[in-house]
N, C-alpha and C positions, 0 to 999 in steps of 0.2 A: 039982952045977952043971947037969947035963943036966935034972934034975928042975925046977929053978928056971926054966930056959928054957922048958920045956913048959908050966908054970903061967902064965908070962908070955904065951905065945902064945894059950893058952886064954882068958885074961882079955881079951886084945885081940879075939878072935873074939866073945866074949860081948858086949863093948862095942859092936862093929860091928853085931851082930845087933839089939841094943837100939835103937841109933840108926836102923837101917833100918826097924825096926818102928814107931818113933815117927814117922819121916818119912811112912811109908805111911799111918799113921792120920791125920796132919795133912792129907795129900793127899786122902784119902778124905773127910775132914771138909770141906775146902774145896770139893771137887767136889760134895758134898751141899749145901753152902750155896749154891753157884752154881746148882745145879739148883732148889733151893727158891726162890732169888731170881728165877730165870727163870720158874719156875712162877707165882710171885706177880705178876710183871710181866704175864705172859700173862693171868692171871686178872683183874688190874686193867684191862688193856686190853679184855678181853672184856666186863667190866661197864661200862666207860666208853663204849664204842661205842654200845650200845643206848640209854644215857641221852642221848647226843648226838642219835641218830636220833629218839627220842621228843620231845626238845626241839624239833627241827626240825618234826616233825609237829604238835606243839602250836602252834608259831608259825604254821604254815600254817592250822590250824583257826581260831585266833584272828583271822587276817586274811582269813577266807573272804569272798569278794566274789561275790555273785550278783545279777544284774540281772533283776528280775521285771517282766513285762508281762502285761496281761490285756485281753481284748475281751469285752464283754457285749452281747447283743442282747435287748432286753426289750420286751414289750408292756405298756402301762400304761393305766389308766382316765383319768387326768388328767395330760397330759404336762407342762404348765407347773408345776403344784404339785410333781410328782415331781422335776422338774429343780431346782427351788429347794431341796427337801429334800436332794438329793444334793450340791449345791454347799455347803449349810450343814454337812453331815456331813463333807465333805472339810476344811473350815476347822476344824471341831471336833477332828478328828484331827491337826491340825497340818500339813495339806497345803495345796494351792492349786490353783486352776482354771487350766488352760492355754488351753482353748477351750470355748465354749458357743454352739451355734447351733440355731435352730429354723426350719423352712420347711414350707410347706403345699403338698402336691402337688395336692390338689383339695379340694372341700368335705367329702369323706368321710374324708380321711386327713391326719394331722399327724405330722411326724417331727422329731426333734432329735438332736443329738450333743453329748456332754460328754466332755472329756478332762481328767483330774485327775492329780495326783501326791500320794501320801500316804506317810508314813514306812513303812519296810519292816516294822516290828513291828506295824503296823495294816493290813497288806495284806489278810490273810484276813478280818479284821473288816469292812473296807469292802466286800469282795466279797459277804459275807453280807448286809450291809445293802442293797446295791444289788439283789440278787436278791429280797430281802424286799419291796421296793417294787413289784415287777412282778406283774401279773396272770398273766403267762406268760413263762417264760424260753425264748426262741427259740434262743439260742446262747451258748456259753461256751468261751473259749479262754484258757488260762493257760500262759505260757512262762517259763523261767528260763535265763539264760546265765551259766555259771560263768566268771568272769574272774580267779579267784584266782591262777592261774599267771602270767598277764600282769601282775598287780599286784605280785606278789613279785619278778618279773624286773625290773620298773621300779624297785622299791625298792632292789634290789641294785645296779643300774646307777647309780642316784642316789648311793648311798653311795660307790661307786668314784669317781664324778666329783667328789664333794666332797673325797675324799682327794687327788685330783690337784690340785684347786683349792688346797688348803692347801699342798701342796708347791710349786706355782708361786708362791704368795704368799711363801713362805719364800725361794725362789730370787730373787725380785724384790728382797727386802730385802738380799740378799747381793751382788746383781749390781752391778758398778761401770762396766761399759762400756755405752755407749748402744745398741750393736747387740744386746747381750744383753737389755737392758731392753725393746727393741722386740719382739724375738722372744718373750720371756716374756709381754709384754702381749698380743700376738696370740694366743698359745696360751691364755692365761687368758680372753680374751674368748670364744673358741670353746667352751671348757669351760663357762663360765658360761651361754652360750646353750643348750647341751645340758642343763644343770641346770634352766633355766627350762622347757624343753620337757618334760623328764621330770616335773617338779613339776606342770605343767599337766595332763599325761596322768593322773597319779595322782589329782589333785583331781577330774578328770572321772569317773574310775571310782568314786571314793568317793561322789560326788554321785549317780551313776546307781544305785549299789548301795544307798545309804541311803534313796532314794525310789523307790517303784514307780509305774509309769505305767499308768493304767487308762482305757480308752476305752469309753464306754457309748453305744449307739445305742438311742434310744427311739422308739416308734411308738404312735400312738393312732388307733383306728378309730372314727369318729363316725357315729351313725345320724341321718340328715337327715330330719326330719319336715316334710312339705309344709305351708306356711302357707296361710291363708285369703286368697283373692284378693278383696279388697274391690271391685275394679273389676267383677268378674263379678256381685257381689251388689248393686250400686248401681242400683236399679230406675229411679229418677227420672232419673238421667243417661242410662241406656239409652233411656228413653222420649223424652227430648228429642232424643237423637241420631237415633232412628228417625223422629220427626216432621220433623226438619230434612231427613232423607234423602227422605221422601215429598214434602215441599214442593219440594225441589229437582227431583224427578222431574216434578212437575206443571208447574213453571216451565219446565223444559227442553222438555216436550211442547208447552206453549202457545207458547213461543218458536219452536219448530220449525214449528208451524202458521202462525204469523204470517209467518215467513220464507218458508215455502212459498207462501203466498197472494200476498204482495207480490212476491216474486221471480218468480212465474209469472203475474202479472196479465195481461200481453198475451195469453198463450195462453188463459187462462181466459176473457177477454172474447170472443175469437174463438169458442172452443168454446161459450160461453154463447149467443152470437148465433145460431150454427148450430142450437143446440138449440131456441131460441125459434122460429126459422123453421120447423123441422120440426114442432114442437108446433102452430103456427098452421095449417100446411098440413094436418095430420092432422085437426084440429078442424073446419076448413072442409069438408073432404071428408066428414066424418061428418055434418055438417048437411045436405048435399045428398043 
């Protein structure tokens, strides 16, 4: 009897030990599974984050917006022909002329200014063409303004405002009270106005970035050759002119003499009479 009791107790102890070992194995297995799962999640998270960052970077690169401007100062041999060729090249590249002026400072210098806008992908080609038309490149200034961050920010704000607009439109359909409708309508009008402003700003940036502005100052130095003065070489005309001048001098002299004699006739008569008497007296005295 005692032996049977001992066997029974030993069997129970072995059974309890087996159960405990099994539970421990299961616990260790579950712990290992949790760790593995946690490790996989962490690994997945680590691989996912860079992908999202790269996607964001690719989006920014794809939407890169740079506004290019350039100023060229050129000396040319023929300003008018060069100006026409530059305007024609701008139209050929799909651009257009904003302003074109020509003014003459003096007989020796002619200047002109052309402002054109050409597609961004033809910007460098047009600069090379313009410089090729010059006899001398006096100055060159190229600038680029990166507005990508501003553009992306406007795009995000526009997306947010459109989401608000959709919600307000849904609320308007569900609203039953007049007060609610008026309030929602007011909010909706404000949001739509902001959407229009954001859209306009984005379109302006897109236009400025898709077309580059180039201002070209042209100058032409002319060599003035003195012409032959026909008036200096016209001998017959000069002879007639000198003859008329001499005749006028003679007429003036004769006129002066006549005026002098007639104007001073009384004095001349008296002086002449006195002279005659003196001459008669001296002659008579000589005869004696």
